[in-house]
C-alpha positions in Angstrom: -12.4 -18.9 3.5 -14.8 -17.3 5.9 -18.4 -16.5 6.4 -19.8 -13.0 6.7 -22.4 -13.0 9.4 -26.1 -12.2 8.7 -29.0 -13.6 6.8 -27.3 -13.0 3.5 -25.0 -16.0 4.1 -22.0 -14.6 2.2 -19.0 -17.0 1.7 -15.6 -15.3 1.2 -12.5 -16.9 -0.2 -9.1 -15.1 -0.4 -7.5 -14.9 -3.9 -8.6 -18.4 -4.9 -12.1 -19.4 -6.0 -11.2 -23.1 -5.6 -11.3 -22.6 -1.9 -15.1 -22.0 -2.0 -17.1 -25.1 -0.9 -19.5 -26.6 -3.5 -22.6 -25.2 -1.8 -21.1 -21.7 -1.1 -23.9 -19.2 -0.5 -23.4 -15.9 -2.4 -19.7 -16.7 -3.2 -17.1 -13.9 -3.0 -13.4 -13.9 -3.8 -11.5 -11.2 -2.1 -8.4 -10.5 -4.2 -5.3 -9.1 -2.5 -2.9 -9.8 -5.4 -2.9 -9.1 -9.2 -5.8 -10.8 -10.9 -4.5 -12.1 -14.3 -6.3 -14.5 -16.6 -3.0 -16.3 -17.3 -2.4 -16.9 -13.6 -5.9 -18.2 -13.1 -5.4 -20.6 -16.0 -2.0 -21.7 -14.9 -3.2 -22.4 -11.3 -6.3 -24.2 -12.6 -8.7 -21.9 -10.9 -10.9 -21.2 -13.9 -13.2 -24.2 -13.4 -14.1 -23.0 -9.9 -14.7 -19.5 -11.2 -17.0 -20.9 -13.9 -18.8 -23.1 -11.3 -19.4 -20.3 -8.7 -19.3 -17.1 -10.8 -18.4 -15.2 -7.6 -18.4 -11.6 -6.9 -14.8 -10.2 -7.1 -13.7 -7.8 -4.4 -10.7 -5.6 -5.4 -8.6 -3.3 -3.2 -8.7 -0.4 -5.7 -9.5 0.7 -9.2 -6.0 0.1 -10.5 -6.1 -3.6 -9.4 -9.6 -4.0 -10.9 -8.6 -2.4 -14.2 -6.1 -5.2 -14.9 -8.5 -8.0 -14.2 -9.5 -9.5 -17.6 -13.1 -9.0 -18.6 -13.1 -12.7 -19.7 -13.0 -13.8 -16.0 -16.5 -14.9 -15.1 -17.3 -12.7 -12.1 -20.9 -12.1 -11.2 -20.0 -8.6 -10.1 -16.9 -6.5 -9.4 -16.7 -4.4 -6.3 -14.0 -2.1 -5.0 -13.5 -2.1 -1.2 -10.2 -0.8 0.3 -8.3 -2.4 3.1 -8.8 -1.0 6.6 -6.0 0.2 8.9 -5.2 -0.9 12.4 -6.2 1.1 15.5 -2.6 1.7 16.5 -2.0 3.6 13.3 -5.2 5.6 13.5 -4.8 6.5 17.2 -1.2 7.8 16.9 -1.0 11.5 18.0 0.0 14.3 15.6 3.6 15.2 15.5 4.5 18.0 18.0 7.2 19.2 15.6 8.6 18.2 12.2 10.8 15.1 12.5 14.5 15.0 11.5 15.3 14.7 7.8 14.8 10.9 7.7 13.1 9.0 4.9 11.9 5.5 4.9 11.4 2.7 2.4 9.1 -0.1 3.6 8.4 -2.7 1.0 9.7 -5.7 -0.9 13.2 -5.1 -2.3 12.1 -5.9 -5.9 9.7 -2.9 -5.8 12.3 -0.4 -6.7 14.9 -0.6 -3.9 18.0 -0.7 -6.2 16.8 2.3 -8.2 15.9 4.1 -5.0 19.4 3.6 -3.5 21.0 5.0 -6.7 18.5 7.9 -6.6 19.4 8.7 -3.0 23.2 8.3 -3.6 23.2 10.6 -6.7 20.3 13.1 -6.1 19.7 13.5 -2.4 22.9 12.8 -0.4 25.1 15.2 -2.4 22.6 18.0 -1.9 21.9 17.4 1.7 24.5 15.1 3.5 22.6 15.5 6.8 19.6 13.5 5.5 19.3 9.7 5.7 17.3 6.9 4.2 16.4 3.7 6.0 15.1 0.8 4.0 13.2 -2.0 5.8 13.1 -5.1 3.7 12.8 -8.8 4.1 15.8 -10.3 5.9 16.5 -12.7 3.0 17.0 -9.7 0.7 19.5 -7.9 2.8 22.7 -9.6 1.6 21.9 -8.9 -2.1 21.6 -5.1 -1.5 24.2 -4.3 1.1 26.9 -3.5 -1.4 24.6 -1.0 -3.1 23.7 0.7 0.3 27.4 0.9 1.3 28.0 3.3 -1.6 26.3 6.0 0.5 26.9 6.3 4.2 23.5 8.0 4.7 21.6 4.8 3.7 20.8 2.0 6.1 19.3 -1.4 5.3 17.4 -3.1 8.1 15.1 -6.2 8.4 11.4 -5.5 7.9 9.8 -4.9 11.3 6.7 -6.6 12.7 3.4 -4.7 12.3 3.2 -3.7 15.9 6.5 -1.7 15.5 5.4 0.2 12.5 3.7 3.2 14.3 6.8 4.0 16.3 8.9 3.7 13.1 6.7 6.1 11.1 6.5 8.5 14.0 10.2 9.3 13.6 10.1 9.6 9.8 9.8 12.8 7.7 8.5 11.0 4.6 8.0 7.6 3.0 9.6 7.0 -0.4 7.5 4.5 -2.4 8.4 4.5 -6.1 5.6 2.0 -6.8 5.4 -1.2 -8.8 2.9 -2.6 -11.3 2.0 -5.5 -9.0 1.2 -3.2 -6.1 -2.6 -3.6 -5.5 -3.1 -1.4 -2.4 0.3 -0.5 -0.8 -0.5 -0.8 2.9 2.8 0.9 3.8 1.8 4.1 2.0 -1.8 4.0 3.5 -0.4 3.6 7.0 2.2 6.3 6.5 -0.4 8.8 5.3 -2.8 7.9 8.2 0.1 8.7 10.5 0.6 12.0 8.9 3.8 11.0 7.0 3.8 12.3 3.4 4.6 9.8 0.6 6.7 10.6 -2.5 6.1 8.2 -5.4 6.1 7.8 -9.1 2.5 6.6 -8.8 3.1 3.2 -10.4 0.4 0.7 -9.6 -1.9 1.5 -6.6 0.3 4.4 -5.5 -1.5 6.7 -7.8 -4.6 6.0 -5.7 -3.0 6.1 -2.3 -1.4 9.6 -2.7 -3.2 12.9 -3.3 -0.6 15.0 -5.2 0.2 18.1 -3.3 -1.9 17.2 -0.3 -0.7 13.9 1.2 2.5 13.6 -0.8 3.7 14.0 -4.3 3.3 11.9 -7.5 6.5 12.5 -9.5 7.1 12.6 -13.3 10.7 11.5 -13.2 13.8 11.4 -10.9 14.4 15.1 -11.1 10.9 15.8 -10.0 11.2 13.2 -7.2 14.5 14.8 -6.0 12.9 18.3 -5.9 9.9 17.1 -3.8 11.9 14.8 -1.6 14.4 17.6 -0.7 11.6 20.0 -0.2 9.8 17.7 2.3 13.1 16.9 4.1 14.0 20.6 4.6 10.8 22.8 4.5 9.1 22.6 7.8 6.1 24.6 6.7 5.5 22.4 3.7 5.9 19.3 5.8 3.5 20.5 8.4 0.8 21.3 5.8 1.0 17.9 4.2 1.1 16.3 7.7 -2.2 17.9 8.6 -3.7 17.0 5.3 -2.7 13.4 5.7 -4.0 13.1 9.2 -7.4 14.3 7.9 -7.8 11.1 5.9 -8.1 9.0 9.0 -11.8 9.4 9.5 -12.8 6.7 7.0 -9.8 4.5 7.1 -10.5 2.1 9.9 -11.7 -1.5 9.7 -15.0 -0.5 11.2 -15.7 1.8 8.3 -14.6 -0.9 5.8 -16.8 -3.5 7.5 -19.8 -1.1 7.1 -19.1 -1.0 3.3 -19.0 -4.9 3.3 -22.3 -5.0 5.1 -23.8 -2.5 2.7 -22.9 -4.6 -0.3 -23.4 -8.2 1.0 -25.5 -8.2 4.1 -28.0 -5.4 3.9 -28.5 -5.9 0.1 -31.0 -8.5 -1.0 -29.5 -11.7 -2.4 
């Protein structure tokens, strides 16, 4: 829970209305996770929601669309996450990177299917390409046997945030199948801001993060994903075009720009 400075006296809690103090001024709950009525009931948060009737802040329209209309929010506002300066300041690529794809997410968000996809649809067509999946260290043992079925796949522990810009700088694309519980997908947002195209099925928030044909591709099925993945891995002109389009999204992606949106909604506006 934190206070937004200014005369408006906004009080912000993360994910949980029960964190708000009894006398919270202009209460706000900033949701980073799925917002489900069943979860709010199970975790006994409904009394706090009824008491405060806070404004709900969502990361995107997909997340907001799944929040039950029965939840007693005063208002519903969509404000995206900002991206760190190191991502936004990274220089454009001087040349297309080698044919190297990344997966940076929780393993349950499609890794097993992605390994099978790579093994059957990408590696046979282009043995010179490779996929590196960065996942939580605890998930590595359960997926190593799958990865060993294709020598072009590597599984590594998830890197700290300060190492992500260098990792993305050496990647040709990010594979992010998507998951219904994905509310923003910071990995995809950071990749695009670095000029790395994203290939996805568009599940969850991925349909919002990716602009089809401009910053990546939203695929209908595995065959469609294979076509777009192979094209980005091998077609330098296509990659360079999407790289430039992706870099152009940086101008409104920083936390300063997001903070201005917060101020517009909660500080400059009259209580």
